[in-house]
N, C-alpha and C positions, 0 to 999 in steps of 0.2 A: 809192625808200626812202632816207631820210637816215641815214647811218652816222656816229656820233660816233667818230672815230678819234683815238687819243692815243698819244704815245710811251711806251714802257715801260722802266723802269729798276729798279724795286724788286724785290727777290729773290722775294717772294711772287708778283708778277705774272709774273716770268720762269719760275718753276716751273710756273705755270699754262699759260704759252705753250708750254713744252717738252711738257707733257702733251697740249695741243691737237695739236701736230705728231705725237706718238705715235699719237693716235687717227686722224688723217687718213691717216697712212701705214701703218696696220695693225700698229703695233709697241707694244702696250700695255706700259707700264713700261720701254720701251727707246726713247726718243725719238731721232729722227735727229740732233738737236743738243741737247745737255744744258744745264741751267740754269746750270752753272758757266761754260760757254763763252758763253752769252748774257749772263751777268753781266759777263764780261770785255769783251765787245763793247760793251755799253751804257756801261760805265765809261770806255772809251777813245774815246767820242764817236761811235760808229757808229749806224746806223739800226735801231731796233726799234720796231714799232708794232702796235697791235691795236684791236679794237672789241668792245664788250660788248652783250649783250642780257639784260635782267633780272638784271644782276649777273654774268653768266657770259661768259667770253671765248669769242667765236664765230669770230673770224678774227684772223690775225696774219701779219706779214711781217718779214723780217730781211735786212739788207744791210750791206756794209762797203765802205770806200773801197779802191781798188786801182788798178792800171794800170802804165804804164811811164814813169816820170818822165824828163824834166820835161814832156812834151807830151801825155800821155794819162791824166790823172786821170779816173777814172770810178767809179761804184758797181758792185760785184758784188752783185746781188740773189740771195741764196742760196736762200731758201725762202719760200713763201707758202702758207698753208693756211686753209681754211674748214671748219668742222665740218659733216659731211654731214647731210642730212636736216632742215635748217632752212630757213625761209622768208627767205632773205637774197639774193635775186636782185640781182646787180650789186655785191656786196660785194667780190669780187676786183678788179673795175675800180676801185672807190672806193679800195681799198688801194694799187693801183698809181698812181693819180693823186695820192694823198697823198705817196707816195714821190717822184714826179716833182717836186711842189712843194717838198719838202724839199731835194732836190738843187739845183733852180734857185735857191733862196734862198741857197745856199752856193756858187754858181758852179761846180757840178758839171754838166757839159753832157751826160753820157751815162750810161746804165745798161746793164749786160750781165747776161745769165743764160743758162741752158741749159734746153731742154725736149726731150721725146721726140717726134721727128717723126711717130710713129705715133698720137699722141693728138690726134685730130681737133679736139676742142673747144679744146685749148690752142693748136694751130696757128692756128686762126681768131682766137682771143683775142689772141695775141701779134702776129701779122703783119698783121691787118686791124683788129681792134677797138682795139688800142693804137697802131697805126701804127709798129711797130718793123720792123727789117730782119733777115733771115737772113744771118749773116756767114760761118759755116763749118759744115761737117758733120764731127762728131767721132765716130769709131768706138769703141764700147765704152768710153766716156769714164770712167765710174766703176768699171769692172770689175763683178764679181758684186755684186748687191744682193739683200738678203734681206727687204725689206719686203713688205707685202701687196699693193702695186701692181705692183712691178717683178720680183718673184721669178720665176725660171725663164727670164728673157729677158736678152739682151745690152743693155748700157746705151748704145746710140747716142744722141747728142744733137745738136741744132742750137744753135750759139752765137748768141744774139740780141744785137743792138746797137740800143739805143733812143736815137736822137738827140733830146733832149728839146725842142729849139727848132725842129725840122723842121716843115714844113707838115703832113706826115702825122700827127705827134704832136699838133700844136696842134689840128688839125681833129678828131682822135679825142677829145681832152680835152673838146671842145665837144659831143661826141655826134654828130659828123658824119664818121665814118670814110670813107676812100677805099676803096670796094669794088673789088676787082680785076676787070678785064675781060679775058676770054680772046679772042684773035684768032680770027676765022672760019677754020676749017681747022686750028687748032692741033692738033698730033699728041698723041694720048693715049698717052704713053709707058709708063704703068702704070695698069691698071684691073682691077677685080674681074671674074673669069670667072664662068661659070654656076654653079660650085660654091663661089663665094666666094674662089677662089684668085687670087693675083696673076698677071696676064698682062702681060708686058713687051714693048714694041715699040721699035724703033730710034729714037734721038733724032736728028732731022733737021729743019732749018729754024729760023726765028728765034724761034718760040714753042712752048710745049708745056704739056700738062696732066698732072698726076700725082695719082692717087687713093690715099687711105688708108682702112682699115676704119672702120666706124661706131663701134665700141667695142672697141679693142684690149685693154683691161683684161679685159673679159668674155671675149674670144676666147682670151686666155691661159689662162683657167680651163676653158673648154669644149673648146678644140681647140689644145693647146700646139704641135703640129706645124704647123698652119696659121698660127699666130701667128709661128712662126720663119720660115716661108716669106715672110711679109710683111716681117719685119725685114730679111731678106737682099735681098729684091726692092727695098725702098725704099732700102736702103744702096747698092745698085748703081745704081738709076735716078736717085735724087735726089743721092746723094753724087757720082756721076760727072758729073752735069749741072753741079753747082755747081763742081766742080773744073775743068770745061771752060769756065767763064766764064758760065754761065747764072745769072741773078739771079731770086730768088723775089720776085715783085711783090706777092704776097698769097695768101690762101687763101679760097676761096668758102665760103659758109655750108654747102654740102652736101659739103664735104671734098675739094675739088680744089686742089692747089697750082698756081698759075699762074706759069710760068717764061718768061723772055725772055732771049734771047742778049745778052750784053754787046756783041756786034758788030752787033746789029740796030738 
């Protein structure tokens, strides 16, 4: 499907964008980022874009420039949302590719953002479908969050670094992502047990696999205690592995992180 994506700067459009984010994050009337802040970001030359269907905004994305001058100018991509329940398969990918082109046209070589490592579809989207890299594991990064997606859970995140001219990113943009390949005999350091509980094993060897639940958002609602068990298990297994020098090479379609030792 072809999505006509345009930059947004008019106040009416930004108010609609704020309400879109409020809908997606389950915060009616209380958007995670308000139209006043969006207006300031647009006015100061930052990136705000969206797409419409039948006159209605159905997807939007916001980012701003940041970094550590003078050698690390990048975009921080703060939020991307697509209205649930619409037939817009591929819209999130289209929005990220529009953002990538916007940055490359302005000599901005990288984009960073965070995502919840327990959300399987986002893990695959970020690390395989877009060709980005997992940079760091951040424990309870935002503190308590009260939206309809994250409420009741700690806000662990993985910091993503998307090098826009890398081979992985370029191939992904062409619709040919590099799917991760697990080594034969790779240790399964975290996997679901017979009752859906996380079962952790020792990390040993040059490569490893780590599983996350199929739908952590639904699990938070149906079994909050089990969701918390997964949060702490992934924090220990994946966080410790990344701190020890293991690199996430990608995520498989069925929800396994593929890890490789930096020494291997």
